[in-house]
C-alpha positions in Angstrom: 0.0 0.0 0.0 1.1 3.6 -0.5 1.6 5.7 2.6 -1.0 8.2 3.6 -0.3 11.8 2.8 1.0 13.3 6.1 3.8 10.7 6.2 4.5 11.1 2.6 4.8 14.8 2.8 7.2 14.5 5.7 9.3 12.1 3.6 9.4 14.4 0.7 10.3 17.5 2.8 13.1 15.5 4.5 14.5 14.5 1.1 14.3 18.1 -0.2 16.2 19.4 2.8 19.0 17.0 2.2 19.2 18.0 -1.5 19.1 21.7 -0.7 21.7 21.6 2.0 24.1 19.3 0.2 24.0 21.4 -3.0 24.6 24.7 -1.2 28.1 26.3 -0.9 27.1 27.7 2.5 25.0 26.3 5.3 21.4 27.5 5.1 19.3 28.6 8.1 16.1 26.8 8.9 14.2 29.9 7.8 16.0 29.9 4.4 15.2 26.2 3.9 11.6 26.7 4.8 11.3 29.7 2.4 12.8 27.5 -0.5 10.3 24.7 0.3 7.3 26.9 0.7 7.8 29.4 -2.2 5.5 28.4 -5.0 7.5 27.6 -8.2 5.9 28.2 -11.7 5.3 24.4 -12.1 3.6 24.1 -8.7 1.5 27.2 -9.4 0.4 25.7 -12.7 -0.5 22.4 -11.0 -2.5 24.2 -8.3 -4.4 26.4 -10.8 -5.1 23.3 -13.1 -6.6 21.4 -10.2 -8.7 24.4 -9.2 -10.1 24.5 -12.7 -10.8 20.8 -12.7 -12.7 21.0 -9.4 -14.8 23.9 -10.7 -16.1 21.6 -13.4 -17.6 19.0 -11.0 -21.4 18.4 -11.3 -23.7 17.6 -8.3 -23.5 13.9 -9.2 -19.7 14.0 -8.7 -18.9 13.7 -12.4 -16.4 15.9 -14.1 -16.6 16.8 -17.8 -19.3 16.2 -20.4 -18.0 13.7 -22.9 -17.2 10.2 -21.5 -17.7 11.4 -17.9 -16.5 8.1 -16.2 -13.2 8.3 -18.0 -12.8 12.1 -17.5 -13.8 12.0 -13.9 -11.2 9.2 -13.4 -8.5 11.4 -15.0 -9.5 14.3 -12.9 -9.2 12.3 -9.7 -5.9 10.8 -10.9 -4.5 14.3 -11.5 -5.3 15.2 -7.9 -3.7 12.0 -6.6 -0.6 12.6 -8.7 -0.3 16.1 -7.1 -0.5 14.6 -3.6 -4.2 15.1 -2.7 -6.0 12.2 -1.2 -9.7 11.5 -0.4 -8.8 12.2 3.3 -7.5 15.7 2.5 -9.3 18.2 4.8 -9.9 20.7 2.0 -10.4 18.7 -1.2 -11.2 15.3 0.2 -14.9 15.7 0.0 -14.6 16.7 -3.7 -12.6 13.6 -4.4 -14.9 11.3 -2.6 -17.9 12.6 -4.6 -16.1 11.9 -7.8 -14.9 8.5 -6.7 -18.4 7.4 -5.7 -19.7 8.6 -9.1 -17.1 6.6 -10.9 -17.8 3.5 -8.9 -21.5 3.8 -9.6 -20.8 3.5 -13.3 -19.3 0.0 -13.2 -21.7 -2.6 -14.8 -22.6 -6.0 -13.4 -19.7 -7.6 -15.3 -17.1 -5.2 -13.8 -16.7 -3.2 -17.0 -16.4 0.6 -16.9 -16.4 1.4 -20.6 -20.1 0.9 -21.3 -22.0 3.5 -19.5 -20.2 6.5 -21.0 -19.2 5.0 -24.3 -15.4 5.3 -23.4 -15.0 1.6 -24.2 -11.7 -0.1 -23.1 -9.9 3.3 -23.1 -12.1 4.5 -20.3 -12.0 1.1 -18.6 -8.2 1.1 -18.5 -8.0 4.7 -17.3 -10.6 4.1 -14.6 -8.9 0.8 -13.4 -5.6 2.7 -13.2 -7.2 5.4 -11.1 -8.8 3.0 -8.7 -5.4 1.3 -8.2 -3.8 4.7 -7.5 -6.6 5.6 -5.0 -6.5 2.3 -3.1 -4.9 2.8 0.3 -5.2 6.5 0.2 -8.2 6.8 2.5 -9.2 5.8 6.1 -12.9 5.6 5.1 -13.3 1.8 5.4 -16.5 1.7 3.3 -14.9 3.7 0.4 -11.7 1.7 0.7 -13.6 -1.6 0.4 -15.6 -0.3 -2.6 -12.4 0.8 -4.3 -10.8 -2.6 -3.8 -13.9 -4.5 -5.0 -14.3 -2.2 -8.0 -10.7 -2.6 -8.9 -10.6 -6.4 -8.6 -13.7 -6.7 -10.8 -12.3 -4.3 -13.4 -9.0 -6.1 -13.6 -10.7 -9.4 -14.1 -12.3 -7.8 -17.2 -8.9 -6.6 -18.4 -7.3 -10.0 -17.9 -10.1 -11.8 -19.7 -9.8 -9.4 -22.6 -6.1 -10.1 -22.8 -6.8 -13.8 -23.1 -9.0 -13.5 -26.3 -7.3 -15.5 -29.0 -5.4 -13.2 -31.4 -2.9 -13.4 -34.3 0.8 -13.1 -33.5 0.7 -9.5 -34.6 -1.9 -8.5 -32.0 -1.2 -11.0 -29.2 -0.7 -9.4 -25.8 -2.6 -6.2 -26.5 -6.1 -4.8 -26.2 -8.6 -3.1 -28.5 -11.7 -1.0 -28.1 -14.0 -3.8 -26.9 -13.1 -6.6 -24.4 -13.8 -9.3 -26.9 -11.9 -7.9 -30.0 -9.2 -10.0 -31.6 -7.1 -7.0 -32.7 -4.9 -4.6 -30.6 -3.3 -1.2 -30.7 -0.5 0.2 -28.5 -2.2 3.4 -27.4 -5.2 1.6 -25.9 -3.0 -1.2 -24.5 -0.9 1.3 -22.6 -3.7 2.1 -20.2 -4.4 -1.6 -19.6 -0.7 -2.3 -18.9 -0.4 0.6 -16.5 -3.5 -0.4 -14.7 -2.2 -3.9 -14.3 1.1 -2.7 -13.1 -0.4 -0.3 -10.5 -2.7 -3.1 -9.3 0.3 -5.3 -8.7 1.9 -2.4 -6.8 -1.0 -2.3 -4.3 -0.8 -6.0 -3.6 -3.5 -7.5 -5.9 -2.3 -10.5 -7.9 -2.1 -10.2 -11.6 -1.0 -13.1 -13.8 2.6 -12.6 -14.8 2.0 -14.0 -18.3 -0.5 -11.2 -19.0 2.1 -8.5 -18.1 4.8 -10.3 -20.0 2.6 -10.6 -23.1 1.7 -7.0 -23.0 5.4 -5.9 -22.7 6.3 -8.2 -25.5 3.5 -6.7 -27.6 4.9 -3.2 -27.0 8.5 -4.4 -27.8 7.4 -5.9 -31.1 6.0 -2.5 -32.1 9.4 -0.8 -31.3 12.1 -0.9 -34.0 15.8 -1.1 -33.6 16.1 2.6 -34.5 13.5 3.7 -31.9 10.3 4.0 -34.0 7.2 3.1 -32.1 4.1 1.9 -34.0 0.4 2.2 -33.2 -0.7 -1.1 -34.8 2.2 -2.1 -37.0 6.0 -2.3 -36.6 7.8 0.4 -38.5 5.2 3.2 -37.9 6.5 6.2 -36.1 4.2 7.8 -33.6 5.8 10.5 -31.3 3.0 10.3 -28.8 3.7 6.6 -28.1 7.5 6.8 -27.6 7.2 7.4 -23.9 4.7 4.6 -23.6 7.2 2.2 -25.2 9.8 3.2 -22.6 7.3 2.8 -19.8 6.3 -0.6 -21.1 9.8 -1.9 -21.1 10.4 -0.6 -17.6 7.3 -2.2 -16.3 8.6 -5.5 -17.8 11.9 -5.1 -16.0 13.8 -4.8 -19.3 16.0 -1.9 -18.0 18.9 -2.8 -20.2 16.9 -3.3 -23.4 18.7 -1.6 -26.4 15.4 -0.1 -27.5 15.4 2.2 -24.5 18.4 4.3 -25.6 17.2 4.4 -29.2 13.7 5.6 -28.2 15.2 8.1 -25.8 17.4 9.4 -28.6 14.5 9.7 -30.9 12.6 11.7 -28.3 15.5 14.0 -27.7 16.1 14.4 -31.4 12.5 15.3 -32.0 11.6 17.1 -28.8 8.0 18.0 -27.9 6.8 21.5 -29.0 3.5 23.4 -28.9 2.0 21.7 -31.9 0.7 18.4 -33.1 -2.6 16.5 -33.0 -1.8 14.6 -29.7 0.3 17.1 -27.8 -1.1 16.3 -24.3 -1.0 12.6 -24.9 2.6 12.9 -25.9 3.4 15.2 -23.0 2.0 12.7 -20.5 3.8 9.7 -21.9 7.1 11.5 -22.5 7.0 12.5 -18.9 6.1 9.1 -17.4 8.4 7.2 -19.8 11.5 9.5 -19.6 11.3 9.9 -15.9 11.2 6.1 -15.4 13.6 5.0 -18.1 16.1 7.8 -18.5 16.1 10.0 -15.3 19.3 11.8 -16.3 18.0 12.9 -19.7 14.6 13.6 -18.2 16.0 16.4 -16.0 16.7 18.7 -18.9 13.9 17.4 -21.1 11.4 17.9 -18.3 12.5 21.5 -18.0 11.5 22.0 -21.6 8.2 20.3 -21.2 7.4 22.3 -18.0 8.2 25.6 -19.8 5.9 24.8 -22.6 3.0 23.9 -20.3 3.4 26.8 -18.0 3.6 29.3 -20.9 0.4 28.0 -22.5 -1.9 27.7 -19.5 -5.1 29.7 -19.7 -6.0 32.4 -17.1 -8.6 30.1 -15.6 -6.1 27.4 -15.0 -7.1 25.2 -17.9 -5.3 24.3 -21.1 -6.4 24.3 -24.7 -4.9 22.0 -27.4 -2.3 23.7 -29.6 -3.0 24.9 -33.1 -3.7 22.0 -35.4 -4.5 19.7 -32.5 -7.6 17.7 -32.2 -7.6 17.1 -28.4 -10.0 20.0 -27.9 -12.7 17.5 -28.9 -12.2 15.8 -25.6 -12.7 19.0 -23.6 -10.6 21.0 -21.1 -11.0 18.5 -18.3 -9.0 16.0 -20.4 -6.3 18.5 -21.6 -5.9 20.0 -18.1 -5.8 16.6 -16.3 -3.2 15.3 -18.7 -1.1 18.5 -18.3 -1.2 18.2 -14.5 -0.3 14.5 -14.7 2.7 15.4 -16.8 3.8 18.2 -14.5 3.4 16.0 -11.4 5.7 13.1 -12.5 8.6 14.2 -10.4 6.5 14.0 -7.2 6.7 10.1 -7.5 3.4 9.7 -5.6 1.7 7.2 -7.9 2.9 3.6 -8.5 3.1 4.2 -12.3 5.5 7.1 -11.7 7.9 5.3 -9.3 11.2 4.0 -10.4 
């Protein structure tokens, strides 16, 4: 289980003090250290304002966002969890609990989350990941039990979908419906992350399902670092970070593909353009932070600068010119931006090295 927030904050602050004092040429006073730790940096301000916007979009039912509300509400909750807010938080906990209870109410009798809002297996994977991240974050025994039960039933759907008979090209992945016999890497990434996070909170996941999913991602990654959506040899920038994350989840830390994908990301760095900017920002952040922490330090500064500069006055984000992510609404773009900016906090299982 993940530690609850008060202990986690103490751990983070202790770590920061060590870093600050060891890097300083002169010894800092307690007041100077406290000032450094409590001064809101641009990234932290962007996160705070983004979360404020997301909370302002909540409806009385607890849902957030209009299109695919189960998936969007799950993203909104996950953004808060990534930033360090839990359902027990004295200020925002009630907001999170309303949203969590809404999401749980949308699970069908078979354990599937993708039917009620039409988000299909995309929404199912996102929601399962969120439930795994939320598990262990509350002292509310009833809510905790509902989170665990909902997650276990959802993961059973994911595992059964992975066992649908498929051709060698598609084996190990997932597609839009649980019973489909084709796969794509974009959708499969959410399933793999949800399975990984579920393992991290102590729920058993068959190892062969994880292995097959990692092998599927590896088959779509070429020797020169191109990452395909459905076929090997395609080159989708938004999926490069996902390929890195998949290899790390599979324990393939020395795989030669890692350096080549990292090199391709660095050689074609993210900029304020493209159809899937926020999708790429999220996976670049998660993948680089896990697989290439040294390169991530400088790359993360670039990504942070872009996001901070393009945040709206109300705390939200729009998609860049030429992008099509506005179709998913500002809850989506803002949640993905906050998730990308929060990677270095290492609060969630998917972000931990």
